[in-house]
NUKOL-787969 format. One record per atom (N, C-alpha, C): residue in three letters; x, y, z. Coordinates in steps of 0.1 Angstrom, whole numbers, plus 5000, padded with zeros to 4 digits. Last residue first. Layout:
<nodes>
ALAXYZ...
</nodes>
This chain:
<nodes>
GLY841814164135GLY842714074140GLY843914044132ALA840414334118ALA841114394130ALA842114304136LEU839414154100LEU840314254095LEU841114314107ALA837714004117ALA838813934109ALA839814034104ALA836014204125ALA836814144135ALA838014074128ALA834714254101ALA835414364107ALA836414304117ARG833414004098ARG834414054088ARG835314164093PRO831714004121PRO832713904119PRO833813944109ALA830114244114ALA831014234126ALA832014124125TRP828714174090TRP829614294091TRP830614284102MET827013964088MET828413944085MET829314064087LEU824414054095LEU825013954103LEU826513944101ILE824014244075ILE823714284089ILE824414184098ASP824514114051ASP825614194057ASP825314244071PRO822114004043PRO823113924050PRO824214004057PHE819214084039PHE820314174040PHE821414094049ILE817513864038ILE817513954026ILE818714044027ALA818013744062ALA818213664050ALA818313754038PHE817413934080PHE818813894080PHE819113814067LEU814613954075LEU815414064074LEU816914024072ALA813813694083ALA813613734069ALA814513854066VAL814413704110VAL815013604101VAL814913644087ALA812713904118ALA814113924119ALA814913824110VAL810213774114VAL810513894107VAL812013924107LEU810613574133LEU810513534119LEU810713654110MET810413734156MET811613664153MET811713624139LEU807813824154LEU808813924153LEU810213854150LEU806513584159LEU806413644146LEU807413744144ILE807213554186ILE807713454177ILE807613514162PHE805813774196PHE807213784196PHE807913674187PRO803113694193PRO803613804185PRO805113814185VAL803213454211VAL802913444196VAL803413564189VAL803413494238VAL804613474231VAL804413474216GLY800813534248GLY801713644248GLY803013624240GLN799413294246GLN799013414237GLN800113514237TYR800913154265TYR800913114251TYR800513224242ILE800313304288ILE801613304283ILE801713254269HIS797513254290HIS798013394289HIS799413394283ASN797612984293ASN796913034281ASN797413184279LEU798612944318LEU799412904306LEU798912964293THR797813244337THR797613104333THR798513074321ILE797913444365ILE798613424351ILE798513274348GLU797013444390GLU796113484380GLU796613474366PRO799213374407PRO798213274403PRO797213314392PRO802213514393PRO801113514402PRO800013414398ALA805113314383ALA804113414380ALA803013404391VAL807013114385VAL807213234394VAL806013334392GLY806312924367GLY806712884380GLY806812994390LYS805913054343LYS804712994350LYS805112964364LEU808513104336LEU807613214340LEU806513164347TYR809412844330TYR810112924340TYR809213034345PHE807712774310PHE807512704323PHE808312774334ILE808512954289ILE807012944294ILE806912884307THR811112904286THR810713034291THR809313024296TYR811112634274TYR811612664288TYR811212794294ALA808412484260ALA809412584259ALA809812624272PHE806112294245PHE807212274254PHE808212384251PRO804112354226PRO803712344240PRO804912334250PRO805112694220PRO804312594227PRO804312464219THR808112854215THR807112784208THR806412684218LEU810312974229LEU809013034230LEU807912954224PHE812712844225PHE812412894239PHE811012954240SER812812804199SER812612684207SER812312724222THR813413044187THR812013004188THR811812884197GLN816213044187GLN815513124198GLN814013084199LEU816912934163LEU816812844175LEU816212914187VAL817213144146VAL816013064145VAL815812974157VAL819713234154VAL818513324156VAL817213244155ILE821213014147ILE821113054161ILE819913144164ASN820913014120ASN820412904127ASN820212944142MET822313254113MET820913244111MET820213134119LEU824913174121LEU824213284128LEU822713284126ALA825312964102ALA825312944117ALA824613054124PHE825213114078PHE824313004081PHE824212974096TRP827513274082TRP826113334080TRP825013234083ILE829513084082ILE829313174094ILE827913234093PRO829212954057PRO829012884069PRO828812964081ASP827413094030ASP828613114039ASP828313044052PHE826112864006PHE825912964017PHE827112974025GLY826112663986GLY826812793984GLY826612903994LEU825212413990LEU824312503983LEU824912643981LYS827312314006LYS827112263992LYS826212353984ILE826612444030ILE827912484022ILE827812434008ALA824212324036ALA824312464034ALA825512504026ILE825212064041ILE824212084030ILE824212234026PRO826812084063PRO827412044050PRO826512074038SER824712164082SER825812254079SER826512214066PHE822811954086PHE822412074078PHE823612154074LEU824111764103LEU823411724090LEU823211844081PRO825111884125PRO826011804117PRO825411764104VAL822612014133VAL823712094128VAL824712004121VAL820611834143VAL820511884130VAL821711954124ILE821411724169ILE820811644158ILE820911704144MET822411924184MET823211804183MET822711714171VAL820412124183VAL821812144178VAL822512014175ILE818311994196ILE818212034182ILE819512054176GLY819411964222GLY819011844214GLY818911874200ILE819612234229ILE820812154228ILE820612024220TRP817012334230TRP818012384219TRP819212284218ASP814512074235ASP815212194238ASP816412224228LEU811611974216LEU812911954221LEU813512084226PHE809112064207PHE809111944215PHE810511924221CYS809312294191CYS808112274199CYS808112164209GLY811712264178GLY811712344189GLY810412344198MET810912124155MET811612044166MET811612124179ILE809912344141ILE809012234146ILE809612154157ILE812312484137ILE811212544144ILE810212434150ILE813712304121ILE814312344134ILE813112404143ILE812112284099ILE812312164107ILE812812204121THR812412544089THR811012494094THR811212374103TRP815012544082TRP814612624093TRP813212584098MET814812364060MET815612334072MET815312414084ALA813112514043ALA812712384048ALA813512344060ILE814712734037ILE813512754045ILE813012624051LEU816612594022LEU817012664034LEU815812684043ILE815112504001ILE815712404009ILE816112464023GLY814512753990GLY813412673995GLY813912564004TRP817012833982TRP816312913993TRP815212833998LYS817612643962LYS818512663974LYS817812733985GLY814612463951GLY815712553949GLY816512573962PHE812812263956PHE812412393960PHE813512503957PRO812611973955PRO812412063943PRO812012203946LEU815211793971LEU813911863972LEU813711963961ALA817711693970ALA816811653960ALA815411723960LEU818911773993LEU819311833981LEU818411803969VAL817711584011VAL817411734012VAL817811803999MET818711344002MET817311364003MET816911514003GLU821511374004GLU820911343991GLU819411373991GLU821711404033GLU822111514023GLU821511494010VAL820811154042VAL820011274045VAL820411394035ILE822810994031ILE821410974027ILE820611094030ASP825111094043ASP825011104029ASP823511084024GLY824611014069GLY824711154066GLY824511184051CYS824810734068CYS823510794070CYS823510944067GLY827210604068GLY826710664056GLY825410724056LEU828310504091LEU827410414084LEU826910474070ARG829710724099ARG830410604095ARG829610514087MET827610904107MET828410934095MET829210804090PHE826610764130PHE825710804119PHE826510834106VAL828910734146VAL828210614140VAL827410654128SER829611004150SER830610914145SER829910794139THR827211104161THR827611154149THR828611064142PHE827110974186PHE826010954176PHE826510994162PHE829511064198PHE829210914196PHE828210894185SER829011334199SER830111284191SER830011134189ALA826811334217ALA826611374203ALA827711324194GLY828111254241GLY827111164235GLY826811204220ILE829711484244ILE830311344242ILE829311254236VAL827811684247VAL828811694236VAL829411554233VAL826511594270VAL825711604257VAL826711604245LEU828511614288LEU827911484286LEU827211484273TYR829011894288TYR830111794283TYR829511664280VAL826611984299VAL827012024285VAL828011924280MET826711864324MET825611834315MET826011864301ALA828911994335ALA828911844333ALA827811804323SER828012254336SER829112224326SER829212074324SER826112234356SER825712274342SER826812234332LYS827712154378LYS826512074373LYS826212114359ALA829612364380ALA830012224378ALA828912134372THR828012584385THR828812574373THR829212434369ALA826912524410ALA826012534398ALA826812524385LEU829412534424LEU828612404423LEU827612404411ALA830112794421ALA831012694416ALA830312564415ALA828012934432ALA828312954418ALA829112844413ASP828212854459ASP827012814451ASP827212834436LYS830712954465LYS830512814466LYS829312774457ILE830313234461ILE831413164453ILE831113014453VAL828313274480VAL828113314466VAL829113234457LYS829613204504LYS828413124499LYS828113154484TRP831513394506TRP831913264504TRP830813174499SER830513684487SER830613614500SER831113474496LEU829513994474LEU830513874473LEU830613814487ALA828214224473ALA827414094472ALA828213974472LYS829114474469LYS829014424483LYS828114294484TYR829614564444TYR828214574449TYR828014514463ALA832214484443ALA831914624443ALA830514654447ALA831914204442ALA832614264454ALA832214414455ALA830814184417ALA830014134428ALA830614194441MET833014274402MET831814344402MET830914314414ILE834914064407ILE835214204411ILE833914284412VAL833513854395VAL833813854409VAL834113994415SER833613944369SER832313934375SER832413924390ALA836313934362ALA835614064363ALA834314054371PHE836613654361PHE837313734371PHE836613864373ALA834913604339ALA834713534352ALA835313614363GLY836213754319GLY834913784323GLY834513724336PHE838713614317PHE838713754321PHE837313794326ALA837713374307ALA838413384320ALA838413524325ALA836713464282ALA835813404292ALA836413404306ALA839013534270ALA838013634272ALA837113594283GLU840213274267GLU840813374275GLU839913494279THR838313164250THR838513104263THR839213204272PRO838513334226PRO837213324234PRO837413264248ALA841713504228ALA840813394223ALA839513394232ALA842513844225ALA842413724233ALA841513624226MET842814044207MET843714044218MET843613924227GLY841214084185GLY842213974184GLY843213974196PHE839114254187PHE840414314182PHE841614204182PHE837114084196PHE837014154183PHE838314204178ILE838013994221ILE837913894210ILE837913964196THR838014224235THR839214154234THR839214044223GLY835214294232GLY836314374226GLY837614304225LEU833814114248LEU833714104233LEU834814184226VAL834814194274VAL834914054269VAL834814044254ALA834314474273ALA835714424276ALA835814274271LEU831614494268LEU832514544258LEU834014494260ILE830714374293ILE830414314280ILE831414354269LEU831814554312LEU832114414312LEU831914344299VAL830514794304VAL832014784304VAL832414634304CYS827914714309CYS828314744296CYS829814744294VAL828014694337VAL827614574329VAL828114594315PRO828614954345PRO829514844348PRO829214724340LEU826215104334LEU827615124330LEU828515004333VAL823915024348VAL824114984334VAL825514994330SER824315094376SER823714964372SER824014924358SER825515344380SER825815234390SER825315094385VAL824515504360VAL825915484361VAL826215354369LEU821715494365LEU822215444352LEU823715414353MET821615614390MET821115484388MET821715414376GLN822615874384GLN823415784393GLN822915644392LEU820615964367LEU822015944362LEU822815854371LYS818615984386LYS818415894374LYS819815864368LYS819616174404LYS819416034409LYS819215934397ALA819616394387ALA820916344393ALA820716204398LEU816916434383LEU817716394372LEU819116334377PRO814716294408PRO815616394403PRO816516344392VAL811716134402VAL813116114406VAL813916224400ARG808816044404ARG809316174405ARG810716164411LEU807415814402LEU808515834392LEU809115974393ASP805215774417ASP806415704421ASP807615714412GLU802915824390GLU803215824404GLU804515744406HIS802815744363HIS803215884366HIS803615894381ILE802815524337ILE802815534351ILE803415674355ALA800615424310ALA801815494315ALA801715514330PRO799315094303PRO799115234307PRO800415294313GLY798914884281GLY800114914289GLY800115064293MET796314854272MET797214734273MET798514754281GLU795215104270GLU794815014281GLU795614894283PRO796115214246PRO796715254259PRO796315164270LYS796615104217LYS795615064227LYS796215094241VAL798515254203VAL797215234197VAL796215194207PHE800615244222PHE800115374217PHE798715364211CYS800914974225CYS800415044237CYS800015184233VAL801914904200VAL800614844205VAL800014924216ILE804215054199ILE803215074189ILE801815024194GLY805814954220GLY805515094220GLY804315124210ILE806014684213ILE805314724226ILE804914864225TYR807514714189TYR806214654189TYR805414694202LEU809914834199LEU809014904189LEU807614844189LEU810814634215LEU810514764221LEU809614834212TYR811314434196TYR810414404207TYR809914534213LEU813214554180LEU811914514174LEU810914494185ALA815314574198ALA814714694193ALA813314664187SER815914304201SER815414374213SER814714504208LEU816814254175LEU815614184180LEU815014254192ILE819114414176ILE818014444166ILE816714374171VAL820614274195VAL820214414198VAL819114454188GLY821014034181GLY820414034194GLY819814174198PRO822514114159PRO821114064157PRO820314064170LEU824914204173LEU824014294166LEU822614244163PHE825913954184PHE825614074193PHE824614164186CYS826713754168CYS825413744174CYS825013864181GLY829413804159GLY828313814150GLY826913814156ILE831013744181ILE830913884176ILE829713904168LEU830513464183LEU830313554195LEU830113704191LEU831213384158LEU829813374162LEU829513464174ALA834013434158ALA833113494148ALA831613494152GLY834813274179GLY834913414180GLY834013484170VAL834413014169VAL833613064181VAL833613214181SER834212934135SER834913004145SER834013054157VAL833012604128VAL833112744125VAL833812814137ASN831912334129ASN833312364125ASN833512504120ALA829612274141ALA829512324127ALA830912354121ILE830712204166ILE829912104158ILE829812144144PRO831912434175PRO832712324172PRO832012214164ALA829512614177ALA830612644168ALA831512514165TYR827612524196TYR827312514182TYR828612524174VAL828712574221VAL828412434218VAL828312424203LEU828912854221LEU830112774224LEU829912624220ILE826312924216ILE827412954206ILE828612864208LEU825012844239LEU824612784227LEU825712804216ILE826013014258ILE826512874259ILE826112804245SER827013344251SER825913244250SER826513104250PRO827713664261PRO828213524260PRO827013424261PRO825813724231PRO826913674238PRO827113734252ILE822413674225ILE823413774228ILE824513714236LEU821013424224LEU821513484212LEU822613584215ILE820013354249ILE820613244241ILE821213294228GLY818913574259GLY820113524265GLY820813414257LEU816513624248LEU817613684241LEU819013634247ALA814613514264ALA815113424254ALA816313494247GLY813813734280GLY814713634286GLY815313544275GLY812213874262GLY813413934267GLY814413834273ALA810213674259ALA811013714247ALA812313784252CYS809113664285CYS809713544279CYS810613584267ILE808313934290ILE809313864299ILE809913744292ALA806513984270ALA807714074271ALA808814004280GLY804513794274GLY805413784262GLY806613864263CYS803413884298CYS804113754297CYS805013744285ALA802414134290ALA803314124301ALA804113994300LEU800514044270LEU801614134267LEU802714124277PRO798713884285PRO799513824275PRO800713914271LYS797714104303LYS798413984308LYS799313914297ASN798014444301ASN797514324295ASN798314204298TYR798314594334TYR798814564321TYR798114444315LYS797514714359LYS796514664349LYS797114644335TYR799414774378TYR799014884369TYR798114834357LYS799814524389LYS799314634397LYS798714744389MET801014374368MET799714344373MET799014454381MET803514514368MET802614514356MET801214474359PRO804414454394PRO804114584391PRO803214594378PRO804614154391PRO803814224401PRO803414364397MET806614124368MET805214084367MET804314154378ALA809214204376ALA808414284367ALA806914244366MET810314024395MET810414164397MET809414244388ILE809813754386ILE809613794400ILE809513944402GLY810513774359GLY809213734363GLY808813774377MET813213834361MET812313934356MET810813904359THR814113584371THR814313714379THR813413824374THR813213404352THR812713394365THR812913524373VAL814613504329VAL813213494329VAL812613484343THR817413494337THR816713614333THR815213614334ALA817813224343ALA818013324353ALA817313454350GLY817213094319GLY816413064330GLY816613174341VAL819313194301VAL817913224299VAL817113204312VAL822313334304VAL821513234311VAL820113264310GLY824113534298GLY823913434288GLY823113314293THR824913764314THR824913634319THR824813514309ALA825014004300ALA826013984310ALA826013834315ALA823013994282ALA824314014277ALA825413994287SER820913974299SER821213854291SER822613864286PHE820814234309PHE821114124319PHE821513994311ILE820114374286ILE821414394292ILE821814284302THR817614254281THR818614254271THR820014274277SER816214304305SER816514164301SER817614154291ALA815914574303ALA816714514314ALA817114374311ALA814314594280ALA815514654281ALA816414594291VAL812014444288VAL812814394277VAL814214464277THR811114594310THR811414454312THR812314404301SER810614844299SER811714834309SER812114694311MET808414764283MET809714804276MET810914804286ALA806614724304ALA807014614295ALA808314644288LEU806514984314LEU806914874323LEU807414754314GLY805615134292GLY806915164298GLY807415044306GLY803215154279GLY803915034278GLY805315034284ARG803815494277ARG802815384275ARG803515264272LEU806215614301LEU805715594287LEU804615494287GLY807215604326GLY806315714323GLY805715704309GLY809215414326GLY807915384332GLY806915484329LEU811815464318LEU810815434308LEU809415414313MET813415524340MET813615594328MET812415574318VAL812515364361VAL812515504363VAL812615574350TYR813015114349TYR811615144354TYR811515294355MET815715104345MET814915114334MET813415154337ALA816515094373ALA816915204364ALA816015214352ASP815314854381ASP814914974387ASP815315094379PHE816614664364PHE815214694363PHE814714824369LEU819214694374LEU818914724360LEU817414754358ARG819014604400ARG819414744397ARG819114784383THR818214344396THR817314434403THR817714574400ALA820514244383ALA819214244376ALA818214344383ILE822514254402ILE822614344391ILE821214354384GLY822914084423GLY821814174424GLY821714274413SER824813894422SER825314024427SER824114124428LYS823813664411LYS823713674425LYS824213804431GLU824413724384GLU823013704388GLU822913724403ILE827213714384ILE826513844381ILE825013834386VAL827513444390VAL828013544399VAL827313674397ILE826413334366ILE825813304379ILE826313404390GLY828113424346GLY826713464346GLY826013444360MET830613314353MET830413464352MET829013494353PHE830013044351PHE830413094364PHE830213254364ILE829513034323ILE828512994332ILE828813054346PHE832113104313PHE830913194311PHE829813164320LEU833512874323LEU833913014327LEU832813114325PRO832412644312PRO832212674327PRO832612814331VAL833012724284VAL831712694289VAL831612714304ALA835712744277ALA834912874280ALA833612844285ILE836412494272ILE836812544285ILE836112674288LEU835812444246LEU834812414255LEU835212454270THR838212514232THR837012594231THR836012574242ASN840012294236ASN840212424244ASN838912514243ASP839311974239ASP838912084231ASP839012214239SER839711744253SER840911824250SER840611944242LEU837211624254LEU837811674267LEU839011754265ALA836911544227ALA835911644234ALA836611704246VAL839011364223VAL838911484215VAL838011594222TYR838311164241TYR839611234243TYR839511364235ILE835911074231ILE835911134244ILE837211214246ARG836710974206ARG835811094206ARG835811154220LEU838310754214LEU838910864207LEU838110994208MET836210594224MET837310644233MET838010764227PHE834810544201PHE834210624212PHE835210674221VAL836510394186VAL836110524181VAL835610614192ASN836510174203ASN837810244201ASN837510384195SER834010074200SER834410134213SER835710214212ILE833809954176ILE833310094177ILE833710154190GLN834409694178GLN835509784176GLN835109934176PRO832109544178PRO832609584191PRO833809684189GLY830309684149GLY830909574156GLY831509634169VAL828509804131VAL830009824130VAL830709714137PHE825909734137PHE826309754123PHE827809774121ILE825709684165ILE825009604155ILE825609614141ILE827309884177ILE827609744179ILE827009654169GLY825910114167GLY827410094164GLY827809944166PHE823410094177PHE823610084163PHE825010054159ILE824110114205ILE823310004200ILE823609984185THR825510364206THR826210234210THR825410114205ALA823710554197ALA824910534190ALA825510394193VAL821810534218VAL821410494204VAL822610464196GLY823410624239GLY822810494239GLY822410444225ALA824210884233ALA825210784234ALA824610644234LEU821711014231LEU822611014220LEU823610904221SER820710964258SER820010914246SER820910904234PHE822611084274PHE822510934275PHE821710884262GLY822111354266GLY823411294265GLY823411144265ILE819411394273ILE819811394259ILE821211334257PRO817611174295PRO818611284293PRO819211274279PHE814211084286PHE815611044289PHE816511164287GLY811611154278GLY812211214290GLY813611164294MET810611084254MET810111004266MET810711054279LEU812011244236LEU810611284240LEU810011204252ILE814311074234ILE814311214241ILE813011264245VAL813210854221VAL813810844234VAL813910974242GLY812410984196GLY811410914205GLY811910904219ILE814911064186ILE813811164189ILE812811104199LEU816010804182LEU816710904190LEU815611014195ILE814310674165ILE814510624179ILE815110724188THR814610834142THR813210824149THR813410774163LEU817310814136LEU816710944139LEU815410934147MET817510534132MET818410604141MET817810734146LEU815610474112LEU815410424126LEU816310494136PHE816510614090PHE815210644095PHE815110594110THR819010484086THR818910634089THR817610664095ILE818110224081ILE819010254092ILE818910404096MET816710274057MET816010224069MET816810254081GLU818810344040GLU817710444042GLU816910404055LEU820310114039LEU820910234045LEU819810334049SER818509814046SER818909914038SER819510034046MET819609514061MET818809634062MET819309744053
</nodes>
């Protein structure tokens, strides 16, 4: 069998098995085992054992359960409710204020948890009823919740970054620092879009005047008690990395400890909270480790057989120039995002695309940051997107899938605008990692 045919079969069978609903980790490991035994021989088991050892001894991945634990504890501390209430009081009097409050609260909550599902479901439960009460445009309300929640995969601490960095062989710290600014810029684009749309068409997001007669002292107290502690936690975690005071794993440990202190300060800490957070962390971390190990199996067989070289030659032979090839790779990621979740996309395309980008002369950190921004679309692109189904699960009966599909389209376009902006002005992404390197 030709090498081209082996490459085609490995990728096609892998994607087909995942689309059939099999767990990604088992799919990766299963396809690798079958092709490894057929084309390499039984000795491939020795390679697999070595890959397991390497994955389990990777210090970077220790940050995964720590950040997950931090996010779950913060979620259970009730901080999301406090954040939304504070943003509601500050922005509710503006046209589109409720939708903007949702995006603003989601941005801060995402930066504290890094968990998309928690942000979307929490904001769906809290923000959707008042937006329906005040006759907000249904697609706009749905889009604000989904897009705001999807920021959790970009703004650190993000599990995607911790998984992506070792596969692309780039610095975790550089990606954690580098993703913060694009996340804030995307949030600002969402707020600007909502503000403009509701200014032009006030009926899409009417201003609210009743129930907002809150004294200034009360507003300040709400901001200090809800926003300030989260901002301090975020700056402490990222600041220790930025100034070279701690590695990402150590910063994650500090964040996990600080989240427990914060929950205690909000009088939300209990044995049940700790137990539930520990169990949820164990389950999520086990899933991540299983996928990482399965991906290492697949990559080892794929590269050992020379399939990686075939893909590289085919992509580099495209008659589009370096930027055309780059756009083609991002287009593939966006299309895959319509059918696969982010972790499957990362495990399949990153080992293939990263070497190609380096050969084309692109900075590996910049390319990784751009890919992470593009990967956000996988949370919004129909028909299969996690935020869509998270929101549908908690939305009122009058909210249909069609409303959600319509609502996410403008925010997907805003993501593409951000991608173009970061491609034209790469220093937007690279400023923070370079500054961190100098500070360290």
